[in-house]
C-alpha positions in Angstrom: 54.7 -137.2 83.9 57.4 -135.6 86.0 56.4 -134.2 89.3 58.1 -131.8 91.7 57.9 -132.3 95.5 57.8 -129.0 97.4 58.6 -129.0 101.1 58.3 -125.7 103.0 56.6 -124.8 106.3 55.3 -121.5 104.7 52.0 -122.1 102.9 52.4 -118.9 101.0 55.8 -120.1 99.6 54.2 -123.4 98.6 51.3 -121.6 96.9 53.7 -119.3 95.0 55.8 -122.2 93.8 52.8 -124.3 92.8 51.5 -121.5 90.7 54.8 -120.7 89.1 55.4 -124.3 88.1 51.9 -124.8 86.9 52.3 -121.8 84.5 55.1 -123.8 82.9 53.1 -127.1 82.8 55.1 -128.7 85.6 53.1 -130.8 88.1 53.8 -130.5 91.8 52.8 -131.8 95.2 53.4 -130.0 98.5 54.2 -130.8 102.1 54.6 -128.4 105.1 56.7 -130.7 107.2 59.8 -132.9 106.5 57.8 -135.9 107.7 55.0 -135.3 105.3 57.4 -134.7 102.5 59.2 -138.0 103.1 55.8 -139.7 103.2 54.8 -138.3 99.8 58.2 -139.4 98.5 57.5 -142.9 99.6 54.0 -143.0 98.2 54.4 -141.3 94.8 56.8 -143.0 92.4 56.7 -140.2 89.8 58.5 -137.6 91.8 61.5 -136.5 89.8 62.8 -133.5 91.8 62.5 -132.0 95.3 62.6 -128.3 96.2 63.1 -128.0 100.0 63.4 -125.3 102.6 66.3 -125.1 105.0 64.4 -124.3 108.2 61.2 -125.8 109.7 61.5 -124.9 113.4 60.3 -121.5 114.6 63.0 -118.9 115.4 65.7 -121.1 113.9 68.0 -120.0 111.0 70.8 -122.5 111.3 69.7 -124.7 108.4 70.1 -127.9 110.5 66.5 -128.9 109.7 67.2 -128.7 106.0 70.4 -130.6 106.4 68.6 -133.4 108.2 65.8 -133.5 105.6 68.3 -133.5 102.7 70.2 -136.6 104.0 66.9 -138.3 104.7 65.9 -137.8 101.1 69.2 -139.0 99.9 68.8 -142.2 102.0 65.4 -142.8 100.6 66.1 -141.8 97.0 69.9 -141.5 96.3 69.5 -140.3 92.7 66.8 -137.7 93.2 67.9 -134.1 92.5 67.3 -131.7 95.3 67.1 -127.9 95.1 67.6 -126.0 98.4 65.8 -122.8 99.2 68.0 -120.7 101.5 68.2 -117.4 103.3 71.5 -115.7 103.5 72.1 -117.1 107.0 72.0 -120.7 105.6 74.3 -120.0 102.6 77.3 -121.8 104.1 75.1 -124.8 105.0 73.7 -124.9 101.4 77.2 -124.9 99.9 78.1 -127.8 102.1 75.1 -129.7 101.0 75.8 -129.0 97.3 79.2 -130.5 97.9 77.4 -133.5 99.4 75.3 -133.9 96.3 72.5 -131.3 96.3 71.7 -130.2 92.7 71.6 -126.5 93.4 70.5 -123.8 95.9 68.4 -120.7 95.4 68.1 -117.7 97.7 64.8 -116.3 99.0 63.2 -114.4 97.4 64.1 -116.4 94.3 64.2 -115.3 90.7 61.3 -116.9 88.9 63.1 -117.3 85.6 66.2 -118.8 87.2 64.1 -121.2 89.3 62.0 -122.4 86.3 65.2 -122.8 84.2 66.9 -124.8 86.9 63.9 -127.0 87.5 63.4 -127.6 83.7 67.1 -128.5 83.2 67.2 -130.9 86.1 64.0 -132.6 85.0 65.4 -133.1 81.5 68.7 -134.4 83.0 66.8 -136.7 85.3 64.9 -138.1 82.3 68.1 -138.6 80.4 69.7 -140.4 83.4 66.7 -142.6 83.7 66.8 -143.5 80.0 70.6 -144.2 80.4 70.1 -146.4 83.4 67.4 -148.3 81.6 69.7 -148.7 78.6 72.5 -150.0 80.9 70.1 -152.3 82.6 69.0 -153.8 79.3 72.6 -154.2 78.2 73.4 -156.0 81.4 70.4 -158.3 81.0 71.3 -159.0 77.4 74.9 -160.0 78.5 73.5 -162.2 81.2 71.1 -163.9 78.8 73.9 -164.6 76.4 76.1 -166.0 79.1 73.3 -168.3 80.3 72.3 -169.6 76.9 75.7 -170.1 75.3 79.3 -171.2 76.0 81.2 -167.9 75.5 84.6 -169.4 76.4 85.2 -167.0 79.2 85.2 -163.9 76.9 85.2 -160.6 78.8 83.4 -157.5 77.4 81.1 -154.6 78.1 80.7 -152.9 74.8 77.6 -152.9 72.6 79.9 -153.7 69.6 81.0 -157.0 71.1 77.5 -157.8 72.3 76.2 -157.5 68.7 79.2 -159.6 67.4 78.6 -162.3 70.0 74.8 -162.4 69.3 75.6 -163.0 65.6 78.4 -165.5 66.5 76.1 -167.7 68.6 73.3 -167.4 66.1 75.3 -168.7 63.1 77.3 -171.2 65.2 74.6 -173.8 64.6 74.6 -173.4 60.8 76.8 -175.8 58.9 78.4 -173.0 56.7 81.9 -171.6 56.4 82.7 -168.6 58.5 85.2 -165.9 57.8 86.4 -163.8 60.8 88.1 -160.5 60.0 89.8 -157.9 62.2 93.2 -156.5 63.1 95.9 -158.6 64.7 95.4 -159.4 68.4 91.7 -158.3 68.5 90.5 -161.8 69.4 89.6 -163.6 66.1 90.7 -167.0 67.5 88.5 -166.5 70.6 85.5 -165.9 68.3 86.3 -169.0 66.3 86.4 -170.9 69.6 82.9 -169.6 70.5 81.6 -170.7 67.1 83.0 -174.2 67.6 81.8 -174.5 71.2 78.2 -173.7 70.2 78.0 -175.7 67.0 76.6 -179.2 66.5 80.2 -180.3 65.8 81.5 -179.2 69.3 82.2 -182.8 70.3 84.1 -183.5 67.1 87.8 -182.7 66.3 88.8 -179.1 66.4 92.1 -178.3 64.8 93.8 -175.0 64.3 96.4 -174.1 61.6 98.2 -170.8 61.3 98.5 -170.7 57.5 100.8 -167.6 57.8 103.3 -169.6 59.9 103.7 -172.4 57.4 106.5 -172.4 54.7 104.8 -172.3 51.3 106.4 -175.6 50.2 104.9 -177.4 53.2 101.5 -175.7 53.3 99.7 -178.2 51.0 101.2 -181.2 52.8 100.1 -179.8 56.2 96.5 -179.2 55.0 95.9 -182.1 52.6 98.5 -184.6 53.5 101.3 -186.2 51.4 102.2 -189.7 50.2 105.5 -191.2 51.4 108.4 -189.5 49.8 106.2 -187.4 47.5 106.9 -184.0 49.1 110.1 -182.3 50.2 110.3 -182.5 54.0 107.5 -185.1 54.2 109.9 -187.9 55.0 109.6 -191.5 53.9 106.2 -192.1 55.5 102.7 -191.0 54.4 101.5 -187.9 56.1 97.9 -187.2 57.1 96.7 -183.7 56.5 94.6 -181.5 58.8 91.5 -182.0 56.7 91.6 -185.8 57.2 92.4 -185.3 60.9 89.4 -182.9 61.3 86.9 -185.1 59.6 83.6 -184.8 61.4 84.7 -181.6 63.1 86.0 -178.1 62.6 89.2 -176.7 61.1 90.3 -173.2 61.9 92.5 -171.6 59.3 94.2 -168.5 60.6 95.8 -165.9 58.3 93.9 -167.4 55.3 95.2 -164.6 53.1 98.6 -166.2 53.1 97.5 -169.4 51.4 99.4 -170.2 48.2 97.7 -170.2 44.8 97.8 -174.0 44.6 96.5 -174.3 48.2 93.6 -172.0 47.3 92.6 -174.2 44.4 92.6 -177.3 46.6 90.8 -175.5 49.4 88.1 -174.3 47.0 87.5 -177.9 45.9 87.2 -179.2 49.5 84.6 -176.5 50.2 82.7 -177.3 47.1 82.8 -181.1 47.1 84.4 -182.2 50.4 87.0 -184.0 48.2 90.8 -183.6 48.1 94.0 -185.4 47.2 97.2 -185.8 49.2 100.3 -184.4 47.6 101.8 -187.0 45.3 98.6 -189.0 45.1 95.8 -189.4 42.6 93.5 -191.0 45.1 90.5 -188.8 45.9 89.7 -188.6 49.6 86.6 -187.2 51.4 86.3 -185.2 54.6 83.2 -183.6 56.2 84.8 -180.5 57.8 83.4 -177.2 58.8 86.0 -174.5 57.9 86.4 -171.3 60.0 88.9 -169.0 58.6 90.4 -165.7 59.8 92.5 -162.9 58.4 93.7 -159.4 59.1 94.2 -158.8 55.4 92.0 -156.9 53.0 90.9 -159.9 50.9 89.0 -157.8 48.3 92.2 -155.8 47.8 94.1 -159.0 47.4 91.5 -160.2 44.8 91.9 -157.0 42.9 95.7 -157.5 42.9 95.3 -161.1 41.6 96.6 -162.6 44.9 93.4 -164.3 46.1 90.8 -166.2 44.3 87.4 -164.4 44.2 85.5 -167.7 44.0 87.3 -168.9 47.1 86.5 -165.7 48.9 82.8 -166.1 48.3 83.0 -169.7 49.5 84.8 -168.7 52.7 82.7 -165.6 53.2 79.2 -167.2 53.6 79.1 -165.5 57.0 81.6 -162.8 58.0 82.2 -161.9 61.6 84.1 -158.6 62.0 86.0 -158.2 65.2 86.4 -154.5 66.1 89.7 -153.1 67.2 90.1 -152.5 70.9 90.3 -148.7 70.4 86.8 -148.9 68.8 85.3 -150.5 71.9 86.9 -148.6 74.9 84.2 -149.9 77.3 86.1 -153.2 77.1 89.6 -151.9 78.0 89.3 -151.7 81.8 87.4 -155.0 82.3 89.9 -156.8 80.1 92.9 -155.1 81.9 91.7 -156.2 85.3 91.1 -159.8 84.0 94.8 -159.9 82.9 96.1 -159.0 86.4 97.3 -162.2 88.1 96.4 -163.0 91.6 99.3 -162.7 94.1 98.8 -164.7 97.2 95.0 -164.5 96.7 95.0 -160.7 96.2 94.7 -158.9 92.9 96.6 -155.7 92.2 94.5 -152.6 91.5 94.8 -149.9 88.9 95.2 -146.3 90.0 92.9 -143.7 88.5 95.9 -142.3 86.5 96.7 -145.7 85.2 93.1 -146.3 84.2 93.1 -142.9 82.4 96.2 -143.8 80.5 94.8 -147.2 79.5 91.6 -145.6 78.2 93.5 -143.0 76.1 96.2 -145.3 74.6 95.4 -146.4 71.0 96.3 -150.1 71.5 97.8 -150.9 68.0 98.3 -154.4 69.2 94.8 -154.7 70.5 93.8 -157.2 73.3 97.1 -159.1 72.9 99.1 -156.0 73.6 96.9 -155.1 76.5 97.5 -158.5 78.0 101.2 -158.2 77.6 101.3 -154.8 79.2 99.2 -155.8 82.2 101.2 -158.9 82.9 104.4 -156.8 82.7 103.1 -154.1 84.9 101.9 -156.6 87.5 105.5 -158.0 87.7 107.2 -154.7 87.9 104.8 -152.9 90.3 106.3 -152.7 93.8 103.1 -152.2 95.7 99.4 -153.3 95.5 98.5 -150.5 93.0 99.6 -150.3 89.4 100.4 -146.7 88.5 100.9 -145.0 85.2 104.6 -145.4 85.2 104.3 -149.2 85.8 102.5 -149.5 82.4 105.4 -148.2 80.5 103.3 -147.3 77.5 105.0 -145.6 74.5 104.8 -141.8 74.8 104.6 -139.1 72.2 103.0 -139.1 68.8 102.4 -142.4 67.0 100.1 -143.6 64.2 96.6 -144.0 65.4 97.2 -142.1 68.7 93.9 -141.1 70.2 94.1 -137.5 71.1 91.3 -136.8 73.6 90.7 -134.3 76.3 90.5 -136.2 79.5 87.0 -137.5 79.9 86.7 -140.3 82.6 84.6 -143.3 81.8 81.8 -144.5 84.1 84.0 -147.3 85.3 86.8 -145.0 86.2 84.4 -142.6 88.1 82.8 -145.5 90.0 86.2 -147.1 91.0 87.7 -143.8 92.0 84.7 -143.0 94.2 85.0 -146.4 95.8 88.7 -146.0 96.4 88.1 -142.6 98.0 85.2 -144.0 100.2 82.8 -141.6 98.5 84.7 -138.5 99.4 84.0 -136.1 96.5 86.9 -133.8 97.1 89.4 -136.6 97.3 88.0 -138.3 94.2 88.1 -135.0 92.3 91.8 -134.5 93.2 92.6 -138.1 92.0 90.9 -137.4 88.7 92.4 -134.0 88.2 88.9 -132.4 88.1 87.2 -129.6 90.1 84.4 -130.8 92.4 81.7 -129.2 90.2 83.2 -130.9 87.1 83.1 -134.2 88.9 79.5 -133.6 90.0 78.5 -132.9 86.4 80.1 -136.2 85.2 78.5 -138.2 88.0 75.1 -136.7 87.0 75.8 -137.5 83.4 76.2 -141.2 84.1 73.6 -141.3 86.8 76.1 -142.3 89.5 74.8 -141.8 93.0 77.1 -139.8 95.4 
């Protein structure tokens, strides 16, 4: 149960506050000195809010006592919300402390309704922040566990969508079944295929990759299944081993599988069903034990409806489907990926300005991770200083298909990095982000970021 710590040297004030809070089913504990209040804070882990006076020394109205107590509380419990009780003489000091992170200030005598409403809202916010921090901690733990247990091929991510995809990827990697990886161009389908292979029982066997979409149709069958000497245009006078033969005992990754010819689809279906195939120009049946991982950005069900792709082959390939989300659908991954693509220059990595981070977060990335990598490498080369700014990114401006139209809402990462760059100075960070100080405070509270 949430508990409020009351610190005031006036027993009458403490009694009034205790009664008021109890009438609204809010538990509280009291202290008449700063030292006693800090001791209670150390001893009782369920304190979720502090209401403190600004003066504890007789005949003093400067508010210095309250200021000292406030910063002592912040040092002991950085995330704990603090409400200041002030007289008019300490108003300026209270405003200063709100800028430094106090949740609110209320004048004496206080308005009961306003005080209860403020306490209730802050307790609810504190609970939400605690839940959010626990959720983030669980997510970090899950990522760490996955990295420790499996070979993730250096993939960088923060999003829940990619966490779920990688959990499924590593789970099915050990099963000897075909895998179909779908998703838009540049989203990372080949990286997912690499992770499947790296964690499969066949990881020590051959691992071959074929971009089916890059092969001329007349050479596709020879590339995949081989050709006898002189039997195929372009095959030359010598017999040619196909990729299935070369990958025997291992894995074959077929990218852009939707581009496979009708004849190639028939042969691929037979290989998946029986493990058997024939070279072009040969009647000899050959066998290969190959795990097939395929990938496509095409809508295969639509191609089936149009008579362009065999339905029976689709079901053979699609025993397990792994869907890679577009980058715009996992914005939490944008900044970590962007930083990973920045090359080290003389041992130092360039930084992204807050404006550049904001631009990256709001761009729709039609080319996905591949486009992001290209833009970051270009920006690093063209940037004259140590910090990459919005202009260095040279992202297309104006309306475009898929453009994400959002009112500026900084991410947790952007908030944390801006605060760090500004050495924790709220006013400077707010200017960098184009926000008012109060708007910045609200966003810091929303993410549970200490300040």
